[in-house]
DRENZAKOL-723216 format. One record per residue: x, y, z of N, C-alpha, C, O in turn; residue in one letter. Coordinates in steps of 0.05 Angstrom, whole numbers, padded with zeros to 5 digits, always signed. Each point is the difference from the previous one (the first is absolute). Example, Ala and Ser with C-alpha at 12.3 -4.5 7.8 and 13.67 -1.06 7.14 Angstrom:
<atoms>
+00264-00114+00156-00018+00024+00000+00018+00024+00000+00021+00000+00013a -00028+00021-00027+00016+00024+00001-00015+00022+00014+00010+00022+00004s 
</atoms>
This chain:
<atoms>
+00017-00024+00000-00017+00024+00000+00018+00025+00000+00019+00002+00015m -00026+00017-00032+00016+00025-00002-00002+00016+00026-00022+00005+00010i +00045+00002+00001+00001+00015+00025+00006+00030-00007+00012+00006-00020q -00021+00012+00038+00005+00029-00005+00030+00007-00003+00007+00018-00015p +00011-00033+00029+00028+00006-00001+00016-00019-00018+00024-00001+00001l -00039-00014-00017+00014-00019-00018+00018+00014-00019-00004+00024-00007s +00025-00038-00002+00020+00011-00018-00008-00006-00029-00002-00024-00007i -00002+00044-00009-00007-00005-00028+00024-00008-00016+00023+00009+00006p -00027-00024-00027+00022-00006-00018-00001+00020-00023-00022+00010-00007s +00044-00003-00005+00000+00019-00022-00014-00011-00024+00001-00025-00004p -00014+00041-00012-00013-00010-00024+00020-00012-00019+00024+00008+00000p -00032-00027-00017+00018-00013-00018+00016+00019-00018+00023-00006-00007p -00035+00028-00001+00014+00019-00017+00024+00013+00013+00017+00012-00013e -00015-00014+00040+00024+00010+00014+00024-00018-00002+00022+00008+00006w -00027-00033-00014+00022-00019-00002+00020+00007-00022+00023-00006+00003q -00033+00018-00024+00018+00006-00023-00008+00027-00012-00023+00006-00002v +00043+00009-00005-00004+00026-00012+00014+00001-00027+00024-00005-00002f -00039+00012-00019+00011+00001-00027+00011+00027-00005-00015+00019-00006n +00041-00016+00008+00013+00026-00004-00003+00010-00028-00004+00024-00004l +00006-00042-00016-00003+00008-00027-00027+00012-00006-00002+00021-00013g -00019-00034+00023-00027+00011-00005-00004+00026+00014-00014+00018-00011q +00025-00015+00035-00002+00026+00014+00013+00022-00015-00011+00022-00002w +00034-00027-00010+00014+00021-00015-00016+00008-00025-00001+00023-00007l -00012-00043-00005-00017+00007-00024-00024+00015+00009-00010+00018-00015r -00001-00024+00038-00024+00014+00010+00005+00029+00005-00018+00017-00002d +00043-00010+00010+00006+00028+00006+00011+00015-00025+00009+00022+00002i -00012-00035-00025+00007+00014-00025+00025-00009-00014+00005+00009-00022g +00011-00027+00034+00024-00009-00013-00007-00024-00018+00008-00023+00005l -00023+00029-00026-00010-00021-00018+00022-00015-00015-00005-00022-00010t +00029+00035+00008+00021-00013-00014+00012-00024+00015+00015-00016-00012w -00021+00014+00038+00011-00022+00016-00017-00025-00005-00023-00002+00010f +00034-00016-00026-00016-00023-00008+00004-00026+00016-00011-00021-00008g +00027+00022+00029+00006-00024+00015-00018-00002+00025-00006+00020+00012f -00001-00044-00005-00015-00006+00025+00020-00009+00020+00013-00021-00004d -00010+00035+00026+00018-00007+00022-00016-00004+00025-00011+00019+00011i +00009-00044-00002-00015-00006+00024+00017+00002+00025+00022-00011+00001n -00031+00026+00018+00014+00004+00025-00017-00013+00022-00022+00008+00005i +00033-00029+00008-00015-00015+00020+00005+00011+00028+00023+00006+00008y -00045-00005+00008+00002+00010+00027+00019-00018+00016+00015+00010+00017a -00017-00036-00021+00017-00019+00015+00030+00006-00005+00016+00000+00018y -00010+00005-00044+00028+00006-00007+00009+00026+00013+00023+00002+00009a -00040+00018-00008+00007+00025+00013+00005-00003+00030+00018+00012+00011l -00034-00030+00001+00004-00005+00029+00027-00014+00005+00014+00008+00018c -00007-00027-00035+00026-00013+00002+00022+00020-00004+00020+00000+00015i -00023+00017-00035+00021+00020-00005+00002+00020+00023+00023+00007+00007l -00045+00001+00004+00001+00018+00023+00014-00013+00024+00015+00013+00014a -00020-00039-00010+00014-00014+00021+00030-00002-00004+00015+00003+00019g -00007-00007-00044+00029-00001-00006+00012+00027+00006+00022+00001+00012i -00035+00021-00021+00011+00026+00005+00002+00006+00030+00021+00011+00009v -00041-00018+00006+00000+00005+00029+00023-00015+00013+00014+00010+00017a -00010-00036-00025+00021-00016+00011+00028+00011-00007+00017+00001+00017a -00014+00008-00041+00026+00011-00009+00006+00025+00015+00023+00004+00009v -00042+00014-00006+00004+00026+00014+00008-00005+00029+00019+00012+00010l -00034-00029+00004+00006-00005+00028+00027-00014+00003+00015+00006+00018l -00010-00026-00035+00025-00015+00002+00024+00019-00006+00020-00001+00014t -00023+00018-00034+00022+00019-00006+00006+00018+00024+00023+00005+00006n -00044+00005+00006+00004+00018+00023+00014-00015+00023+00019+00012+00012r -00027-00036-00006+00012-00015+00022+00028-00009-00006+00018+00001+00017r -00013-00009-00042+00027-00010-00007+00019+00024-00002+00024-00003+00008l -00033+00026-00018+00017+00024-00001+00008+00009+00028+00022+00009+00005s -00041-00012+00014+00005+00008+00028+00022-00017+00012+00014+00009+00019a -00011-00033-00030+00022-00018+00010+00027+00006-00013+00020-00011+00009r -00020+00029-00029+00025+00008-00012+00004-00010-00029+00021+00003-00011g -00043-00014+00000+00002-00009-00028-00003+00023-00019-00011+00021+00007a +00020-00025-00031-00002+00021-00020-00030+00005-00006-00015-00019-00004e +00006+00044+00004-00028+00006-00006-00009-00012-00026+00014+00002-00021p -00037-00015+00022-00013-00011-00024+00014-00024-00011-00006-00009-00022w +00025-00003+00037+00011-00025-00009-00022-00022+00001+00003-00021-00012i -00024+00027+00027-00023-00018+00002-00011-00005-00028-00009-00023-00006t +00009+00043-00011-00011-00003-00027+00016-00021-00016-00011-00015-00015l +00038+00015+00019+00016-00019-00014-00007-00029+00008-00001-00017-00017d -00004+00013+00043-00008-00027+00009-00028-00006-00009-00006-00023-00006i -00012+00043+00006-00027-00005-00008-00003-00009-00029-00018-00014-00007a +00037+00022-00009+00000-00008-00028+00002-00030-00003-00009-00012-00020l +00021-00001+00040+00001-00029+00000-00023-00012+00017-00012-00020-00009f +00007+00032+00031-00019-00012+00019-00029+00001-00011-00014-00020+00003a +00006+00042-00015-00028+00002-00008-00007-00020-00022-00020-00014+00003v +00035+00012-00025-00007-00020-00021+00000-00028+00011-00018-00016-00006p +00039+00009+00022+00001-00027+00011-00024-00005+00019-00011-00022+00000f +00004+00042+00015-00023-00003+00018-00026-00004-00014-00016-00016+00007g +00012+00032-00029-00025-00003-00015-00001-00028-00013-00021-00013+00000i +00043+00005-00012+00000-00027-00013-00005-00022+00021-00016-00018-00004i +00030+00020+00027-00003-00020+00021-00029+00000+00010-00011-00022+00005g +00000+00045+00000-00028+00002+00010-00020-00012-00019-00019-00013+00008g +00023+00018-00034-00019-00010-00020+00002-00030-00003-00020-00014-00001r +00045+00004-00001+00004-00029-00003-00012-00015+00023-00013-00020-00003v +00018+00030+00028-00010-00014+00024-00031+00000-00001-00012-00020+00006y +00000+00043-00014-00029+00001-00001-00011-00020-00020-00019-00015+00006h +00030+00014-00030-00010-00018-00020+00003-00029+00008-00018-00016-00004v +00040+00010+00016+00005-00028+00008-00018-00009+00023-00007-00023+00003l -00001+00042+00014-00018-00007+00023-00030+00004-00007-00017-00006+00016t +00011+00015-00041-00027+00002-00009-00002-00012-00028-00009+00013-00019h +00017-00038+00015+00002-00012-00027-00027-00002-00013-00002+00002-00025p -00020-00006+00040-00026-00003-00013-00009+00026-00014-00017-00001-00017d +00028+00023+00025-00008+00026-00012+00013+00004-00027-00009+00017-00016d +00031-00031+00010+00015+00005-00024+00005-00024-00018+00005+00003-00024y -00008-00027+00035+00006-00024-00016-00025-00018+00000-00005-00015+00019f -00009+00017-00041-00024-00017-00005-00004-00001-00030+00011+00016-00014f -00027-00035+00005-00005-00003-00029-00010+00026-00012-00020+00011+00009p +00034-00002-00030-00008+00025-00013+00010+00025+00013-00007+00022-00009g +00023-00024+00030+00010+00024+00014+00020+00016-00017+00015-00012-00016a -00016+00038+00019+00019+00018-00014+00024+00002+00019-00001+00015+00020d +00022-00028-00027+00024+00000+00017+00013+00027+00002+00015+00005+00019l -00021+00013-00037+00011+00027+00002-00010+00015+00025+00013+00018+00009l -00036-00027+00001-00011+00013+00024+00017-00005+00024-00003+00014+00020k +00022-00033-00021+00018-00004+00022+00018+00025+00003+00013+00004+00021t -00011+00012-00042+00017+00024+00000-00015+00025+00007+00012+00021+00003l -00039-00022-00001-00017+00024+00003+00000+00009+00029-00020-00003+00014y +00042+00013-00005+00003+00008+00028-00020+00022+00007-00010+00002+00022i +00004+00016-00042-00018+00022+00006-00029-00008+00006-00015+00016+00011w +00008-00041-00016-00026-00010+00007-00001-00011+00029-00021-00009+00009e +00044+00011+00005+00001-00010+00027+00014-00026+00002+00003-00015-00020g +00007+00008+00043+00013-00025+00004+00030+00003+00004+00016-00005-00018g -00008+00013+00043+00028+00001+00007+00002-00013+00028-00014+00007+00018m +00033-00025-00015+00004-00014+00025+00024+00012+00015+00022+00000-00011a -00027+00010+00035+00022+00014+00014+00023-00019+00006+00023+00009+00000i -00029-00034+00006+00022-00018+00007+00018-00005-00024+00025-00002+00003f -00036+00000-00027+00016-00002-00024+00015+00025-00006+00023+00000-00008g -00036+00023+00014+00013+00026-00004+00024+00003+00019+00020+00012-00007a -00023-00022+00031+00022+00002+00020+00024-00017-00009+00022+00009+00002l -00028-00033-00013+00022-00017-00009+00014+00012-00024+00025+00002-00001i -00041+00007-00019+00012+00012-00023+00013+00026+00006+00022+00006-00010g -00035+00011+00027+00011+00025+00007+00026-00002+00016+00019+00015-00004g -00018-00036+00021+00025-00004+00016+00023-00006-00019+00023+00009+00004a -00028-00025-00024+00021-00007-00020+00009+00026-00014+00024+00004-00005l -00044+00013-00003+00007+00025-00013+00015+00018+00018+00019+00014-00009g -00026-00012+00034+00014+00016+00019+00029-00009+00003+00019+00016+00001v -00016-00042+00001+00027-00012+00003+00018+00008-00023+00023+00007+00003w -00034-00009-00027+00015+00007-00024+00007+00030+00001+00022+00008-00005i -00043+00008+00011+00005+00029+00001+00020+00008+00021+00016+00019-00004g -00016-00032+00026+00019+00006+00022+00028-00008-00009+00020+00014+00006c -00017-00036-00020+00026-00008-00010+00011+00020-00020+00024+00006+00000r -00041+00006-00016+00008+00019-00020+00008+00027+00013+00019+00012-00007v -00035-00004+00027+00004+00027+00012+00019+00000+00024+00011+00021+00008t -00006-00045+00004+00017-00001+00024-00015+00004+00026+00013+00000+00021g -00039+00003-00022-00016+00002+00024-00003-00027+00014-00004-00020-00014i +00006+00019+00040-00005-00025+00014-00029-00008-00003-00019+00016+00002r +00015-00042-00008-00027-00011-00003-00017+00005+00024-00023+00009-00002f +00034-00014+00026-00016+00002+00024-00006+00030+00007-00021+00006+00010w +00040+00012-00017-00006+00028+00004-00023+00009-00017-00018+00015+00009s +00018-00024-00034-00022+00008-00018-00026-00013+00009-00021+00013+00000f +00022-00038+00008-00024-00014+00009-00013+00013+00024-00024+00003+00001a +00040+00006+00018-00011+00014+00023-00012+00027-00008-00021+00008+00010d +00035+00007-00028-00011+00025-00009-00026-00003-00015-00018+00017+00000a +00015-00040-00014-00023-00005-00016-00024-00010+00016-00023+00003-00009l +00027-00016+00032-00021-00015+00014-00026+00016+00003-00021-00010-00008a +00021+00034+00020-00026+00014+00002-00011+00009-00027-00025+00001-00003p +00042+00005-00016-00009+00007-00027-00015-00023-00013-00018+00004-00016g +00027-00029+00021-00014-00023-00011-00029-00001+00009-00018-00005-00016l +00014+00010+00042-00027+00000+00010-00017+00022-00012-00024-00004-00005l +00036+00027+00001-00015+00022-00014-00008-00008-00028-00022+00005-00009l +00041-00017-00006-00005-00009-00027-00022-00020-00001-00018+00001-00018a +00017-00020+00037-00021-00020+00001-00027+00013+00007-00020-00010-00010q +00020+00031+00026-00025+00013+00006-00012+00013-00025-00024-00002-00005a +00041+00014-00011-00010+00012-00026-00010-00022-00018-00020+00003-00014f +00034-00026+00014-00008-00022-00017-00028-00010+00007-00015-00007-00017g +00009+00006+00043-00026-00010+00009-00022+00020-00009-00023-00009-00004r +00029+00034+00001-00019+00019-00010-00008-00008-00029-00023+00004-00008l +00043-00014-00007-00006-00010-00027-00020-00022+00000-00016-00002-00018g +00017-00016+00039-00020-00021+00002-00028+00011+00003-00019-00012-00009n +00017+00034+00023-00027+00013+00003-00010+00009-00027-00024-00004-00006w +00040+00017-00010-00008+00009-00027-00009-00024-00017-00019+00002-00015f +00033-00025+00018-00007-00023-00016-00022-00017+00012-00008-00020-00013n -00001+00027+00037-00021-00016+00014+00008-00029+00001-00014-00018-00009q +00038+00013+00021+00011-00027+00002+00012-00004+00028+00005+00018+00015e -00001-00044-00009+00013-00008+00025-00014+00010+00025+00012+00006+00020l -00039-00004-00022-00016+00007+00024-00005-00024+00017+00006-00023-00008f -00017+00028+00032-00003-00022+00019-00028-00012+00001-00016+00004-00018g +00012-00020+00039-00025-00014+00003-00024+00020+00004+00005+00023+00007l -00029-00033-00010-00024+00017+00005+00000+00010+00029+00009-00014+00018p -00018+00038-00014-00001+00011+00027-00024+00019+00003-00009+00011-00020t -00001-00008+00044-00021+00019+00006+00011+00024+00016-00016+00015+00011d +00043-00012-00010+00012+00022+00014-00006+00026-00015-00004+00000-00024l +00003+00022+00039-00008+00026-00013+00019+00008-00023-00009+00013-00019p +00035-00021+00020+00019+00008-00020+00003-00021-00022+00021-00002-00013w -00041-00015+00009+00001-00020-00021+00004+00013-00028-00008+00023-00004g +00020-00038-00014+00007+00010-00026-00021-00009-00021-00008-00023-00001l -00001+00042-00015-00019-00005-00021+00015-00010-00025+00019+00014-00009v -00027-00036-00002+00012-00011-00024-00021-00003-00022-00021-00011+00005i +00028+00021-00028-00019-00002-00023-00003-00029-00009+00019-00015+00001d -00043+00009-00010-00005-00026-00013-00001+00003-00030-00009+00021-00009r +00017-00041-00006+00010-00026+00009+00030+00002+00007+00014+00018-00009p -00005-00036+00026+00028-00002+00008+00005-00030+00005-00013-00012+00016n +00033+00002-00030+00006-00029+00002+00007-00009+00028-00002-00024+00006d +00012+00042+00011+00009-00008+00026-00024-00003+00020+00004-00012+00021a -00027+00022-00028-00023-00001+00018-00014-00027-00003-00007-00008-00022i +00004-00007+00044-00014-00026-00002-00028+00003-00011-00014+00019+00006p +00006-00039-00021-00027+00000-00011-00021-00002+00022+00003-00015+00019v -00024+00031-00022-00022-00001+00019-00001+00022+00021-00019+00003+00014g +00040+00013-00013+00000+00022+00019-00017+00023-00010+00001+00006-00024l -00017+00006+00041-00017+00022-00008+00017+00023-00011+00024+00003+00008p -00035+00014-00025+00015+00022-00012+00007+00022+00020+00018+00016-00006d -00031-00015+00029+00007+00021+00019+00019-00009+00022+00005+00015+00019d +00007-00038-00022+00019-00010+00019+00026+00017-00002+00009+00005-00022v +00002+00002+00045+00026+00015+00001+00022-00019+00007-00004-00023+00009l +00029+00032-00013+00023-00017+00004+00021+00015+00016+00002+00024+00000f +00015-00040+00013+00022+00012+00015+00019+00015-00019+00009-00011-00020h -00004+00037+00026+00019+00015-00017+00029-00007+00007+00014+00016+00013p -00005-00039-00021+00027-00009+00007+00021+00019-00011+00022+00002+00012t -00028+00012-00034+00019+00019-00010+00005+00022+00021+00023+00009+00003f -00044+00000+00010+00002+00021+00020+00014-00010+00025+00017+00014+00012l -00023-00039-00004+00014-00011+00024+00030+00000-00005+00015+00007+00018y -00007-00016-00042+00029-00001-00005+00013+00027-00002+00023+00004+00007e -00038+00016-00018+00011+00027-00002+00005+00010+00028+00022+00011+00005i -00041-00013+00013+00004+00009+00027+00023-00015+00014+00016+00013+00013v -00016-00039-00017+00021-00016+00013+00028+00007-00011+00019+00003+00016w -00017+00001-00042+00026+00006-00012+00010+00028+00008+00024+00004+00006n -00042+00016-00007+00008+00027+00008+00008+00001+00029+00020+00013+00007v -00035-00027+00010+00007-00002+00028+00028-00013+00003+00016+00010+00017t -00011-00031-00032+00026-00013+00002+00023+00018-00008+00021-00001+00012g -00025+00017-00033+00020+00018-00009+00007+00020+00023+00023+00006+00005a -00044+00004+00008+00004+00019+00022+00015-00014+00023+00018+00012+00013i -00025-00037-00007+00012-00014+00022+00030-00004-00006+00017+00004+00018v -00010-00012-00042+00029-00004-00007+00015+00027+00003+00022+00000+00010i -00034+00021-00020+00014+00026+00002+00004+00009+00029+00021+00011+00006l -00041-00016+00011+00003+00007+00028+00020-00017+00014+00016+00010+00016l -00016-00036-00022+00020-00018+00013+00028+00007-00009+00019-00002+00016l -00016+00010-00041+00026+00007-00011+00011+00025+00014+00024+00004+00002a -00042+00014+00006+00008+00024+00014+00008-00006+00029+00018+00013+00012r -00032-00033-00001+00005-00006+00029+00024-00019+00004+00014+00002+00019r -00010-00021-00038+00021-00020+00002+00018+00001-00024-00008+00009-00022f +00032-00020+00025+00018-00003-00023-00007-00027-00013+00008-00021+00010v -00022+00022-00032-00008-00024-00015+00014-00001-00027-00009+00013-00019l +00030-00028+00018+00016-00002-00024+00005-00029-00007-00010-00018+00013q +00025+00014-00035+00006-00027-00009-00025-00017-00007+00000-00024+00003w -00021+00037-00013-00023-00014-00009-00022-00004+00020-00020-00012-00005g +00023+00023+00029-00020-00004+00021-00027+00014-00006-00021-00010+00007k +00023+00033-00021-00025+00013-00008-00015-00016-00021-00024-00001+00000q +00039-00012-00018-00012-00018-00019-00013-00023+00014-00022-00009-00007l +00035-00001+00028-00012-00022+00016-00026+00008+00013-00019-00015+00000g +00018+00040+00011-00025+00010+00012-00022+00002-00022-00023-00007+00005i +00031+00017-00028-00019+00002-00022-00012-00028-00007-00025-00002-00002y +00041-00018+00000-00009-00027-00008-00019-00011+00022-00020-00012-00006l +00027+00017+00031-00017-00010+00022-00027+00015+00000-00021-00012+00003i +00022+00038-00006-00024+00017+00001-00019-00007-00023-00023-00006+00004w +00035+00006-00028-00017-00005-00023-00011-00029-00001-00023-00004-00005y +00041-00014+00011-00009-00028+00000-00021-00006+00020-00019-00015-00005g +00020+00027+00029-00020-00004+00021-00027+00010-00009-00020-00013+00003a +00020+00037-00015-00026+00011-00009-00011-00015-00024-00024-00006-00001g +00041+00000-00018-00009-00013-00024-00011-00028+00006-00019-00009-00013r +00030-00005+00033-00009-00026+00006-00029+00000+00010-00015-00019-00002s +00007+00042+00013-00028+00003+00010-00018+00009-00023-00021-00011-00005v +00029+00032-00010-00017+00011-00021-00005-00020-00022-00021-00001-00013f +00042-00016+00008-00002-00019-00022-00022-00021+00006-00013-00010-00019e +00008+00004+00044-00020-00021+00007-00028+00009-00004-00018-00017-00001t +00013+00043-00002-00028+00009-00004-00005+00009-00029-00022+00011-00005i +00042-00015-00013-00005+00009-00027-00016-00021-00015+00002-00024+00005r -00017+00033-00025-00018-00018-00015+00013-00009-00026-00009-00020-00012l +00030+00033+00002+00011-00007-00026+00012-00028+00002+00011-00008+00021d -00013-00008-00043+00011-00027+00001+00030+00000+00002+00013+00018-00010p -00002-00038+00023+00029-00003+00003+00007-00029+00003-00016-00016+00009s +00040+00009-00018+00009-00027+00004+00003-00006+00030+00008+00017+00016e -00014-00042-00009+00002-00009+00027+00023-00020+00003+00006-00016-00018l +00007+00017+00041+00020-00020+00007-00006-00009+00028+00001+00015+00019f -00007-00041-00016-00009-00012+00025-00024+00015+00011-00003+00004+00025l -00015+00004-00043-00025+00013+00008+00003+00029+00007-00020+00012+00009g +00043+00000-00012+00005+00028+00007+00009+00015-00025+00015-00011-00016i -00025+00035+00013+00007+00016-00023+00030+00004-00002+00013+00004+00020r -00003-00005-00045+00029+00003-00005+00011+00026+00012+00021+00000+00011v -00037+00021-00014+00010+00026+00010+00001+00001+00031+00015+00016+00011n -00031-00032+00002+00002-00001+00029+00026-00014+00008+00014+00009+00018v -00007-00030-00033+00026-00013+00004+00023+00021-00005+00019+00001+00015w -00022+00014-00036+00019+00021-00006+00003+00020+00022+00022+00009+00006g -00044-00001+00006+00000+00019+00022+00014-00011+00024+00016+00013+00013a -00021-00039-00006+00013-00012+00023+00030-00003-00005+00016+00005+00018w -00009-00011-00043+00029-00002-00006+00013+00027+00003+00023+00002+00009i -00037+00019-00018+00011+00027+00003+00006+00007+00029+00021+00012+00007a -00040-00019+00011+00004+00004+00029+00025-00015+00010+00017+00011+00014v -00015-00036-00022+00023-00016+00009+00026+00011-00011+00020+00002+00015i -00019+00006-00040+00024+00011-00012+00007+00026+00014+00024+00005+00005v -00044+00012+00002+00005+00025+00014+00013-00005+00027+00019+00013+00008g -00029-00033+00007+00011-00007+00026+00029-00010-00003+00018+00008+00015i -00014-00025-00035+00027-00011-00005+00020+00023-00006+00022+00000+00010i -00030+00019-00027+00017+00022-00007+00009+00015+00024+00023+00006+00004i -00042+00001+00014+00006+00015+00024+00019-00015+00018+00019+00012+00010i -00025-00037-00006+00017-00016+00019+00028-00004-00012+00020+00005+00014i -00018-00014-00039+00026-00005-00012+00017+00025-00002+00023+00000+00006v -00035+00022-00016+00015+00024-00003+00008+00013+00026+00021+00013+00002q -00037-00017+00019+00007+00010+00027+00024-00014+00010+00017+00012+00014s -00014-00038-00019+00023-00016+00009+00024+00004-00018+00023+00001+00010r -00028+00003-00036+00022+00002-00018+00013+00028+00000+00024+00002-00003r -00040+00018+00007+00010+00028-00001-00007+00013+00026-00022+00010+00005h +00042-00008+00013-00004+00012+00026+00006+00030+00000-00007+00014+00019t +00021-00005-00040+00007+00028-00002-00019+00015-00019-00018-00012-00011g +00024+00037+00008-00016+00017-00019+00010-00003-00028+00023-00008-00005l -00040+00013-00014+00008+00002-00028+00018+00024-00003-00008+00022+00006e +00033-00026-00014+00018+00023-00003-00008+00019-00022+00007+00024+00000p -00022-00034-00020-00008+00017-00022-00021-00015-00016-00001-00025+00001s -00016+00039-00015-00019-00014-00018+00013-00012-00024-00012-00015-00015p +00038+00021+00011+00015-00011-00022+00018-00023+00009+00008+00000+00023y -00003-00019-00040+00019-00021+00005+00028+00013+00000+00004+00021-00012v +00015-00034+00025+00027+00010+00002+00012+00005-00028-00002-00018-00018a +00014+00041+00014+00013+00006-00025-00018+00013-00021+00010+00007-00021g -00036-00004+00027-00019+00011-00019-00013+00025+00011-00020+00010-00011r +00031+00002+00032-00012+00023+00013-00003+00024-00019+00016+00003-00019e -00036+00012+00024-00005+00025-00016+00008+00024+00017-00007+00001+00023w +00021+00018-00035+00009+00024+00014-00017+00023-00009+00001+00007-00024s -00016+00006+00042-00016+00024-00008+00018+00022-00012-00009+00015-00018p +00033-00013+00028+00018+00021-00010+00009-00005-00028+00000+00017-00017e +00009-00042+00012+00010-00007-00026-00022-00006-00020+00003+00003-00024a -00026-00013+00035-00022-00007-00017+00004-00025-00016-00014-00006-00019g +00035-00010+00027+00005-00025-00014+00003-00022+00021+00005+00005+00024v -00007-00030-00033+00005-00022+00018+00021-00018-00011+00007+00000-00024d +00004-00017+00041+00021-00018-00008-00011-00023-00014-00023-00008+00004s +00039-00004-00022-00008-00024-00015+00016-00024+00008+00003-00019-00015e +00009+00020+00039+00016-00022+00010-00017-00025+00002-00025+00002+00004d +00037-00025-00007-00015-00025+00002-00006-00006+00029+00017+00003+00018v -00042-00011-00013-00009-00007+00027-00003-00030+00003-00009-00014-00018y +00017+00004+00041-00004-00028+00007-00014-00002+00026+00001+00018+00017t -00014-00041-00013-00015-00004+00025+00017+00002+00025-00010+00007+00021d +00036-00013-00024+00018+00001+00023+00003+00028+00011+00009+00004+00023s -00017+00016-00039+00003+00028+00010-00018+00005+00023+00005+00019+00016d -00027-00034-00012-00018+00005+00022+00013-00001+00027-00006+00015+00018d +00026-00034-00015+00013-00002+00026+00015+00026+00006-00001+00010+00023e +00014+00001-00043+00014+00025+00004-00020+00023+00006+00006+00018+00016g -00029-00019-00028-00020+00021+00004-00010-00001+00029-00004+00021+00013n +00000-00046-00003-00010-00002+00027+00021+00009+00020-00006+00013+00021e +00032-00018-00027+00021+00009+00017+00001+00031+00000+00005+00012+00021a -00010+00000-00044+00000+00029-00002-00023+00011+00017+00003+00020+00014l -00027-00033-00016-00023+00009+00015+00005-00002+00030-00007+00017+00016a +00020-00039-00008+00006-00004+00029+00019+00021+00010-00003+00011+00022a +00023-00004-00039+00018+00021+00008-00014+00027+00003+00006+00015+00018a -00026-00010-00036-00015+00025+00002-00017+00000+00026-00003+00021+00012g -00007-00044-00004-00016-00001+00024+00016+00004+00025-00011+00007+00021a +00038-00011-00022+00016+00003+00023+00015+00027+00000+00019+00004+00016t -00027+00014-00033+00011+00026+00001+00019+00007-00022+00014+00020+00001g -00013-00036-00023+00017+00006-00023-00008+00026-00012-00024+00008+00001s +00043+00006-00014-00007+00025-00013-00010-00005-00028-00004+00020-00015t -00001-00044+00007-00010-00006-00027-00028+00012-00003-00019-00007+00014d +00016+00025-00033-00025+00014-00003-00022-00017-00012-00024+00004+00006a +00032-00024-00022-00021-00017-00012-00014-00016+00021-00025-00002-00001t +00039-00011+00020-00013-00016+00020-00017+00018+00018-00021-00009+00009s +00030+00033-00005-00016+00018+00018-00027+00007-00012-00019+00004+00015g +00017-00004-00041-00025+00007-00013-00018-00024-00005-00023+00003-00007s +00034-00027+00012-00015-00024-00008-00022-00006+00020-00016-00018-00005a +00016+00031+00028-00021-00007+00019-00027+00009-00009-00020-00009+00012a +00018+00026-00032-00026+00008-00009-00010-00020-00020+00014-00007-00019k -00039-00004+00023-00010-00020-00018-00009+00012-00026-00010-00013-00018p 
</atoms>
């Protein structure tokens, strides 16, 4: 039953905007191309921009070259998009692989369908490559990125609202979500006035709150060597494991549990492992967001191209320990800021 405070879904015409037709309508009749701009794609793009801006600010505050985040994003974003789409298609095979199916639709990202766990795997690979190219420490970048990831995911969930997808079970709560009929995710036999849990809104609130929590914890404590990434995985995984259980969209099951719930639990476990292992492995501060020999100098505006090896970490920790005991090394002294 429709409630006074129910959340309306946007009309279907909001899902896609034909830029070419709009230009012709305002008198530019010479423009003969139809360019469709999808609301879902704009939400994803807005999330990427928000994550890049916040990550750049946090990484620069640590002493990294301003906007080096863009260099890493050139690798991370494409790998993340590919990973997210592949994971989604593989976990929703019935939507794409059936007799007479148009396999090109597996590429239609703008119609919706991105899996965050696949995006994390692909994005992590892209970040690793970008960090190797730029000389930024992987863990330094991951910590700077952690709250931005949650913001990006919040924007992405807004795209689900435009597409009227991934909503939850029927509900009589005042803030129930109105979904237009027909919709393949709605079980047959439900009355047309039934409302649904706005899972997109639940995740937006959860993700924005998580971003704020990580930022506050980073101000209060020294969280380096990937610990902020660990908090992100725990926070997001815990919330997603709950929201996923009330969604109506079909999903592959493993041992009777949705695949994405398993993914959420794994994210929590991985987050805990990262915090424990990194706390034991790195007892000192990060001496720099750069690996040894690749530091950037604000005065010179250039960085070193010396070859880095994993064994340099021991020397970095010794440098950080010296700074903690009163060394005059300026780099260690500034590393306490997350």
